[in-house]
SELO-127318 format. One record per residue (C-alpha): chain; x, y, z; residue number from 0; residue in three letters. Coordinates in pm, 1 decimal, m for minus. Layout:
// residues N
ATOM  kette         X         Y         Z   nr  rest
ATOM      A         X         Y         Z  NUM   ALA
...
***
This chain:
// residues 265
ATOM  kette         X         Y         Z   nr  rest
ATOM      A    1477.3    3287.1   11668.4    0   MET
ATOM      A    1326.1    3633.7   11635.8    1   ASN
ATOM      A     993.8    3738.2   11785.4    2   LEU
ATOM      A     782.4    4046.1   11726.4    3   GLU
ATOM      A     580.9    4103.0   12041.9    4   LEU
ATOM      A     335.4    4380.8   12120.3    5   GLU
ATOM      A     421.7    4392.0   12486.1    6   ILE
ATOM      A     167.4    4670.3   12547.2    7   ARG
ATOM      A     m67.5    4854.7   12310.7    8   PRO
ATOM      A     144.4    5054.8   12067.4    9   GLY
ATOM      A     472.4    4907.5   12192.9   10   ARG
ATOM      A     590.4    4635.7   11954.6   11   ARG
ATOM      A     930.9    4496.0   12043.7   12   LEU
ATOM      A    1176.1    4284.5   11847.0   13   HIS
ATOM      A    1314.1    4007.9   12066.8   14   ILE
ATOM      A    1590.9    3759.7   11997.2   15   GLU
ATOM      A    1544.0    3432.2   12181.4   16   THR
ATOM      A    1630.3    3065.4   12155.7   17   ASN
ATOM      A    1424.3    2755.6   12224.7   18   THR
ATOM      A    1266.9    2812.8   12564.1   19   HIS
ATOM      A    1279.8    2529.5   12820.0   20   PHE
ATOM      A    1104.7    2562.4   13153.9   21   SER
ATOM      A    1377.3    2364.8   13331.1   22   HIS
ATOM      A    1659.9    2595.2   13215.8   23   LYS
ATOM      A    1752.3    2928.8   13374.0   24   PRO
ATOM      A    1676.3    3236.0   13166.5   25   THR
ATOM      A    1916.0    3518.8   13082.0   26   ALA
ATOM      A    1769.9    3862.3   13009.5   27   PHE
ATOM      A    2014.7    4089.3   12823.1   28   CYS
ATOM      A    1933.0    4461.5   12818.9   29   ILE
ATOM      A    2121.5    4696.6   12586.9   30   HIS
ATOM      A    2191.3    5065.4   12639.3   31   GLY
ATOM      A    2077.7    5395.7   12493.1   32   LEU
ATOM      A    2119.4    5399.9   12115.9   33   GLY
ATOM      A    2212.0    5032.8   12113.2   34   GLY
ATOM      A    2033.4    4711.3   12026.4   35   SER
ATOM      A    2015.7    4351.3   12133.8   36   GLY
ATOM      A    2263.5    4265.9   11859.7   37   GLU
ATOM      A    2538.3    4418.5   12075.0   38   GLN
ATOM      A    2521.7    4107.5   12294.1   39   TRP
ATOM      A    2633.2    3889.6   12002.2   40   ARG
ATOM      A    2963.1    3788.7   12163.7   41   GLU
ATOM      A    2795.4    3692.9   12491.2   42   GLN
ATOM      A    2530.3    3488.2   12309.3   43   VAL
ATOM      A    2806.0    3245.2   12212.1   44   ARG
ATOM      A    2880.3    3186.3   12579.6   45   LEU
ATOM      A    2526.2    3188.1   12718.8   46   LEU
ATOM      A    2325.7    3007.0   12452.0   47   ASP
ATOM      A    2413.9    2648.0   12554.3   48   PRO
ATOM      A    2326.3    2711.7   12919.3   49   HIS
ATOM      A    2032.0    2953.9   12926.2   50   PHE
ATOM      A    1705.8    3047.0   12769.5   51   ASN
ATOM      A    1788.5    3384.2   12611.6   52   LEU
ATOM      A    1562.4    3688.1   12603.4   53   VAL
ATOM      A    1731.1    3979.8   12425.6   54   ILE
ATOM      A    1493.8    4265.0   12341.8   55   PRO
ATOM      A    1547.9    4572.5   12130.9   56   ASP
ATOM      A    1403.6    4842.4   12354.8   57   LEU
ATOM      A    1126.2    5049.1   12202.7   58   LEU
ATOM      A    1278.1    5294.9   11954.7   59   GLY
ATOM      A    1590.7    5084.9   11913.6   60   HIS
ATOM      A    1711.0    4819.5   11671.8   61   GLY
ATOM      A    1422.0    4652.2   11492.8   62   GLN
ATOM      A    1154.9    4752.4   11746.1   63   SER
ATOM      A     890.1    5012.5   11663.3   64   ASP
ATOM      A     991.0    5376.5   11685.9   65   LYS
ATOM      A     678.8    5585.2   11757.1   66   PRO
ATOM      A     721.2    5960.7   11776.7   67   LYS
ATOM      A     646.9    6119.7   12113.1   68   PRO
ATOM      A     308.5    6288.6   12123.5   69   HIS
ATOM      A     137.8    6384.5   12448.1   70   LYS
ATOM      A     355.7    6161.6   12664.7   71   THR
ATOM      A     712.1    6034.9   12643.3   72   ASN
ATOM      A     714.3    5668.8   12532.3   73   PRO
ATOM      A    1088.4    5657.7   12601.8   74   TYR
ATOM      A    1094.7    5743.4   12970.9   75   SER
ATOM      A    1277.3    5511.3   13208.4   76   PHE
ATOM      A     948.2    5409.7   13367.0   77   ILE
ATOM      A     800.4    5310.2   13029.0   78   GLU
ATOM      A    1103.8    5097.5   12943.5   79   PHE
ATOM      A    1100.3    4935.7   13285.6   80   SER
ATOM      A     731.0    4845.3   13251.5   81   GLN
ATOM      A     807.4    4670.8   12921.4   82   ASP
ATOM      A    1083.6    4471.5   13089.3   83   LEU
ATOM      A     858.4    4378.1   13380.7   84   GLU
ATOM      A     612.5    4224.7   13134.8   85   LEU
ATOM      A     891.6    4042.0   12950.7   86   LEU
ATOM      A    1015.0    3904.4   13281.5   87   PHE
ATOM      A     664.5    3792.8   13374.1   88   GLU
ATOM      A     625.8    3618.1   13037.4   89   LYS
ATOM      A     966.0    3449.8   13001.6   90   PHE
ATOM      A    1121.9    3408.0   13347.6   91   SER
ATOM      A    1176.0    3062.6   13492.6   92   THR
ATOM      A    1255.5    2956.3   13848.0   93   SER
ATOM      A    1614.7    3077.1   13805.4   94   GLN
ATOM      A    1716.7    3387.1   13609.9   95   ASN
ATOM      A    2010.2    3615.0   13547.3   96   ILE
ATOM      A    1992.2    3972.6   13423.0   97   VAL
ATOM      A    2262.9    4147.4   13219.4   98   LEU
ATOM      A    2264.6    4518.6   13144.6   99   GLY
ATOM      A    2492.9    4753.7   12954.7  100   HIS
ATOM      A    2515.9    5130.9   13007.6  101   SER
ATOM      A    2164.7    5277.8   13041.9  102   TYR
ATOM      A    2045.6    4919.4   13027.8  103   GLY
ATOM      A    2250.8    4860.4   13342.3  104   GLY
ATOM      A    2015.8    5083.8   13539.5  105   ALA
ATOM      A    1715.2    4910.5   13382.7  106   LEU
ATOM      A    1864.8    4571.2   13465.9  107   ALA
ATOM      A    1930.2    4677.7   13823.6  108   THR
ATOM      A    1570.3    4788.9   13876.9  109   LEU
ATOM      A    1437.7    4467.2   13722.2  110   LEU
ATOM      A    1660.3    4255.3   13944.7  111   ALA
ATOM      A    1581.4    4469.9   14249.7  112   TYR
ATOM      A    1209.2    4407.7   14197.8  113   ASN
ATOM      A    1259.5    4029.9   14165.9  114   HIS
ATOM      A    1528.0    3946.2   14417.4  115   GLN
ATOM      A    1374.0    3608.5   14495.6  116   SER
ATOM      A    1393.9    3497.3   14130.7  117   LYS
ATOM      A    1716.3    3660.9   14003.8  118   VAL
ATOM      A    2031.2    3468.4   14090.5  119   ASN
ATOM      A    2288.1    3693.7   13928.9  120   LYS
ATOM      A    2310.5    4052.3   13806.6  121   LEU
ATOM      A    2581.6    4134.3   13551.8  122   ILE
ATOM      A    2646.4    4502.9   13483.6  123   LEU
ATOM      A    2873.1    4626.5   13203.9  124   ILE
ATOM      A    2968.1    4996.2   13210.3  125   ALA
ATOM      A    2641.3    5060.3   13394.3  126   PRO
ATOM      A    2469.3    5392.4   13442.4  127   GLY
ATOM      A    2355.1    5475.0   13794.4  128   ARG
ATOM      A    2006.3    5384.3   13907.2  129   CYS
ATOM      A    1909.0    5730.3   14026.2  130   GLN
ATOM      A    1733.7    6030.9   13867.5  131   PRO
ATOM      A    1937.7    6230.6   13617.3  132   ASN
ATOM      A    1830.6    6575.6   13503.6  133   THR
ATOM      A    2174.7    6689.6   13388.9  134   GLN
ATOM      A    2160.7    6575.8   13027.7  135   ILE
ATOM      A    2398.7    6733.6   12774.2  136   PRO
ATOM      A    2261.5    7075.9   12686.6  137   SER
ATOM      A    2289.4    7001.1   12314.7  138   ILE
ATOM      A    2005.3    6748.7   12348.1  139   TYR
ATOM      A    1768.6    7022.7   12459.0  140   ARG
ATOM      A    1783.1    7164.3   12105.8  141   LEU
ATOM      A    1500.5    7093.1   11858.3  142   PRO
ATOM      A    1535.3    6759.1   11682.3  143   VAL
ATOM      A    1579.6    6916.9   11337.6  144   PHE
ATOM      A    1890.6    7094.3   11466.6  145   LEU
ATOM      A    2020.5    6770.8   11617.3  146   LEU
ATOM      A    1983.8    6607.5   11276.4  147   GLU
ATOM      A    2199.0    6880.8   11123.4  148   LEU
ATOM      A    2456.7    6817.7   11394.5  149   MET
ATOM      A    2451.5    6437.6   11356.6  150   ARG
ATOM      A    2807.6    6411.6   11212.5  151   PRO
ATOM      A    2940.8    6595.0   11519.1  152   TYR
ATOM      A    2737.6    6377.3   11756.4  153   LEU
ATOM      A    2858.3    6058.9   11589.1  154   GLU
ATOM      A    3222.7    6167.9   11600.7  155   LYS
ATOM      A    3188.1    6267.5   11965.4  156   ASN
ATOM      A    3046.2    5926.1   12051.0  157   PHE
ATOM      A    3329.6    5745.9   11874.1  158   GLN
ATOM      A    3589.6    5948.4   12062.3  159   GLN
ATOM      A    3431.5    5884.9   12400.4  160   ASN
ATOM      A    3305.3    5527.7   12365.2  161   ALA
ATOM      A    3608.0    5344.8   12225.2  162   PHE
ATOM      A    3962.5    5279.9   12335.0  163   ASP
ATOM      A    4229.8    5419.1   12098.8  164   PRO
ATOM      A    4352.6    5064.0   12034.8  165   ALA
ATOM      A    4013.2    4934.5   11918.4  166   ASP
ATOM      A    3990.4    4791.1   11569.8  167   SER
ATOM      A    3859.4    5028.6   11300.8  168   PRO
ATOM      A    3631.9    4745.6   11184.7  169   LYS
ATOM      A    3451.3    4736.3   11520.2  170   LEU
ATOM      A    3420.5    5114.2   11534.6  171   ILE
ATOM      A    3283.8    5126.6   11179.4  172   ASN
ATOM      A    3036.6    4845.9   11250.1  173   THR
ATOM      A    2897.8    5018.6   11557.2  174   GLU
ATOM      A    2900.6    5357.8   11385.6  175   SER
ATOM      A    2693.8    5223.2   11095.1  176   ARG
ATOM      A    2444.8    5078.4   11343.9  177   ALA
ATOM      A    2432.1    5411.6   11526.1  178   GLY
ATOM      A    2331.7    5594.3   11208.4  179   LYS
ATOM      A    1998.9    5410.2   11227.7  180   MET
ATOM      A    1912.5    5578.1   11556.9  181   ASN
ATOM      A    1631.4    5830.5   11550.4  182   ARG
ATOM      A    1746.7    6141.0   11730.7  183   LEU
ATOM      A    1397.5    6203.2   11868.3  184   TYR
ATOM      A    1436.0    5866.6   12044.3  185   VAL
ATOM      A    1777.2    5959.0   12184.7  186   ILE
ATOM      A    1656.9    6298.9   12301.6  187   LYS
ATOM      A    1335.9    6162.0   12455.2  188   SER
ATOM      A    1523.7    5883.4   12633.8  189   THR
ATOM      A    1771.4    6129.6   12781.3  190   LEU
ATOM      A    1490.6    6356.9   12897.1  191   LEU
ATOM      A    1317.3    6053.2   13045.7  192   GLY
ATOM      A    1612.5    5980.0   13273.2  193   MET
ATOM      A    1461.1    6214.3   13530.8  194   LYS
ATOM      A    1221.8    5926.9   13605.1  195   ASP
ATOM      A    1493.5    5683.2   13710.5  196   VAL
ATOM      A    1411.3    5580.6   14069.0  197   PRO
ATOM      A    1676.3    5618.9   14336.5  198   ALA
ATOM      A    1767.4    5273.3   14462.9  199   LEU
ATOM      A    1973.9    5199.2   14772.0  200   ASP
ATOM      A    2232.4    4947.6   14655.3  201   MET
ATOM      A    2296.7    4839.5   15013.0  202   ARG
ATOM      A    1958.1    4664.5   15008.8  203   THR
ATOM      A    2025.2    4460.9   14693.4  204   LEU
ATOM      A    2080.6    4100.6   14800.5  205   SER
ATOM      A    2173.4    3960.6   14456.2  206   ILE
ATOM      A    2527.7    3854.9   14374.2  207   SER
ATOM      A    2647.3    4113.9   14122.1  208   THR
ATOM      A    2930.8    4123.6   13870.8  209   LEU
ATOM      A    3043.0    4470.8   13759.2  210   ILE
ATOM      A    3274.2    4532.3   13463.4  211   LEU
ATOM      A    3398.0    4870.3   13347.3  212   THR
ATOM      A    3641.8    4995.2   13082.9  213   GLY
ATOM      A    3948.7    5196.1   13172.3  214   GLU
ATOM      A    3905.1    5426.4   12869.5  215   SER
ATOM      A    3528.9    5478.5   12904.3  216   ASP
ATOM      A    3440.9    5846.5   12868.9  217   ARG
ATOM      A    3066.2    5791.3   12828.0  218   ILE
ATOM      A    3024.0    5658.7   13182.3  219   ILE
ATOM      A    3367.8    5677.2   13345.1  220   PRO
ATOM      A    3462.3    5369.2   13543.3  221   ALA
ATOM      A    3473.0    5550.6   13876.6  222   ASN
ATOM      A    3110.7    5664.2   13831.6  223   ILE
ATOM      A    2988.8    5306.2   13796.3  224   SER
ATOM      A    3219.5    5173.8   14066.3  225   LYS
ATOM      A    3129.9    5435.0   14327.7  226   ASP
ATOM      A    2757.7    5369.6   14286.9  227   PHE
ATOM      A    2746.3    4991.8   14253.8  228   TYR
ATOM      A    3022.8    4889.4   14494.3  229   GLU
ATOM      A    2770.9    4944.5   14776.2  230   LYS
ATOM      A    2605.5    4614.3   14674.8  231   ILE
ATOM      A    2699.2    4376.0   14957.5  232   PRO
ATOM      A    2777.9    4079.1   14728.1  233   GLN
ATOM      A    2969.2    4216.4   14432.4  234   HIS
ATOM      A    3280.4    4156.6   14228.4  235   ARG
ATOM      A    3434.5    4440.9   14031.4  236   TYR
ATOM      A    3666.6    4430.9   13729.8  237   PHE
ATOM      A    3834.0    4719.3   13549.0  238   LEU
ATOM      A    3940.3    4616.3   13198.3  239   LEU
ATOM      A    4240.9    4780.3   13036.8  240   GLU
ATOM      A    4228.1    4886.6   12671.8  241   LYS
ATOM      A    3850.0    4902.7   12688.8  242   SER
ATOM      A    3606.6    5188.2   12656.6  243   GLY
ATOM      A    3230.2    5191.9   12691.1  244   HIS
ATOM      A    3166.1    4895.5   12458.9  245   MET
ATOM      A    3388.3    4651.2   12642.5  246   LEU
ATOM      A    3169.0    4345.6   12575.0  247   MET
ATOM      A    3256.1    4401.0   12206.1  248   LEU
ATOM      A    3603.4    4548.1   12250.6  249   GLU
ATOM      A    3732.0    4267.6   12475.2  250   GLN
ATOM      A    3477.7    3988.4   12419.6  251   PRO
ATOM      A    3703.5    3699.8   12518.8  252   ASP
ATOM      A    3810.0    3862.0   12844.1  253   GLU
ATOM      A    3454.3    3966.7   12928.8  254   VAL
ATOM      A    3323.3    3618.8   12850.0  255   ASN
ATOM      A    3595.0    3452.4   13055.5  256   ASN
ATOM      A    3505.9    3666.3   13356.6  257   ILE
ATOM      A    3135.6    3590.5   13314.1  258   ILE
ATOM      A    3204.8    3220.8   13258.4  259   LYS
ATOM      A    3409.6    3197.2   13577.4  260   HIS
ATOM      A    3156.7    3398.4   13777.4  261   ASP
ATOM      A    2865.2    3180.3   13663.4  262   LEU
ATOM      A    3071.6    2861.2   13699.2  263   ALA
ATOM      A    2981.9    2753.0   13344.8  264   LEU
***
């Protein structure tokens, strides 16, 4: 079931969900920069029988609205996190899990951190660090019209860094076609908005956390994620071979088996 929800004035989000039962735990799945909720399609197969699902397209992504920045940046980390807080308030039940991929991993971590009494499990896939980042690639400081001219280069660079050499061409083509729908003003604004990521001390996160990274990931190298998130007192860490940044799509069966075992499904 698809919802169109104006979570705040001027911020209309597309949300994939299933029939919502108050007695079932709820799983919130948060995609990364330039992604969409559809990238959780393989995990939906696993989670749907057991959880209420709430899978938003972040503002500017997927089928959600894509307003152009004006006086303020609608794509800052703080703006995204406020949207997710309202979604959590609206859809959470007594038990919840939060999943996040890439940039969505940092968003998921903050959401879980703010609701430690209601979140039972945090699952992070190739997660970005939850700390301010001002060192964005210099190319994204160029005007958007120049970025549009350079789009073929940007797309090729992403393919080279996000996927393992053994990945199927079909998967790469599918994700590349989806990426062509991204507005580069959204990508640029989101990157610039990473300076607003709060610095969280992972030693104070009491939630049981599952961390998965890909051996071939050159978007967020595995050691970057591991070094930051292994400070969580209750964590399990897995490094998947023959996987890049999109490991939940590259190795869906292995990822799902790890999640299934961790959640005791």
